[in-house]
N, C-alpha and C positions, 0 to 999 in steps of 0.2 A: 612537451605540451600535448602530444598525441594521446597520452594515457591519463590526462587529467580527469577524464570521466571516471576512471577506475578509483581514484582517490575519493571522489564524491560518492561513488556507489558504495565503497567500503564504509564511509562515514554514515551513509544512509542506513546500511545494514546494522551498524552499531546503535544508532538511534532507534531503529525499528525494534531491535532486541530490548532496549530499555523501555520502549513503549509497552511491550507485552508485560514486562515485569511490573512497571508502575501501574498499568491499567488493571492488572490482576488484583493488586492490592486496593486500587481505587474503587473497583466495582463491588467490593464486599459490603453488603448491606445497603446498596444503592441500586435502583432500577437501572438496568443496562442502557435503555434508550435515553433516560435522563442523563446518565453519565456521558453518553456520546454527545449530547447537546452541550454539556458543560465543556467537554474537550474541544468541541468545534468553536464555541464562543471564545475560549481562551486562545486558541490558535489564531483566530481572526484579530483578537486584541494585540497579539504579539506581532503578527505579520504586517498589519496595516501601518503601524509607525515605522517598522523596519523598511518597508518599500518606500514610504514617504521620505524618510531621512536619507535613504540611499539615492534619492533623486530618480527613482524608477517609476514613480506614479504617472499615469496618463489616463485620459478619459476612456473608460472601458467601452463606451458606446462608439468610440472611433475605431475599434478593432473590426476587421472584416467579419461579416455575418457568419461565414463558415467557421472562423476561429471561435466566435462567441457560442455557436451551436455546439461545437465539439468540446469546448471548455465546460459548457453547461452539462453536457452528457457525462463528461468526466467527473464533475462535481456530484451528479446524481449517483454514479457508480461508486464513488468514494464514500458518500454518505451511506449507501446500502452496505458496502463492505464493512464500514466501521460499526454499523448497527449489528450486523451479523457477528463480527469479530468480538465485540464487547459481550454479546449474549453468549457466545461460545466460551469466552474467558470466564464468565460468571458461572458457567455450568461445568467446565472442565479444567484440567491442569494446564498451566501456561506452557509447560514443556511438551505438551501434546498438541495444544491448539495452534501454537505458532508455526510448527513445521507443516501442519496440514494447511494452514493459511498460505504458506509459501508454495503450495501447489500452483498458485497463481503464476509462478515462474514458468511452469510447463504450459499453462494456458496462454500466457503472453507469447511464447514461441509459436504455438499453433495459430493463435489469432493474427500474429504478425505475418505468418506465412500465408494464411487465408485472405486477410483483408488488406495488408500492406505490400504484399508481394515480396517480402523478405525471403531470402534464400539462405538456408543454413546448411552447413556441411555435415557429413555423417558423424563426425566427431562431436559436433554440437548436439545433434539429435540424440546421440548416445548419452551425453551428459544429462540432457533433459529426461531421458528414460531412467537414468540412475536416480534423479531427483524424484520422479514419479514412484519408482520402486521404494525409495526411502520413505515417502509419505505413506505408502501402503503398509510397509512394515510397522510404522508407528501407529497407524490407524486400526490395524487388526487387533482384536481382543486376544489376549493370551488364554 
C-alpha cells in the first residue's frame, strides 16, 4: 500500500495526456476562455454527484478557515492555469504545449522546497534539472 500514490499518479498522467489531446480538438473554432468555462462546468456536474453518491459530501463551511482559504487559492490557480493552457493549445501544437506546461513539475519542487520545507536529494534535483532541460529543448525554435 506504500506505493498506492504511484498508481494514482500514473493514472493522473494518463488522463492529463488525454486532456491535452481532447482539449486541442475541442478548442478549434471556440474561444479558449469559453471552452475553459464549459470544461469547468462539466467537471462540476460530474464530480458533485460522485462525491454525493460516495457518501463524501459534508458542509464546506464546516472546514477550517485555513483549509477553505488554501482550497480557494488552489481553485484560483487552477482556473488561471486552465485559461492559459487552453489559450496555448489553441495557438500551438499539443505536443509542444503539454511538455512546456509540465515545467510545473520543476516549479512544484522549487515551491515545495521554499514554502513547505520539503527536502529533496541530489538525485531528485538532477531529475528536475533534466525535466527543465527537456522543456527548454522543446521550447527553443529550430
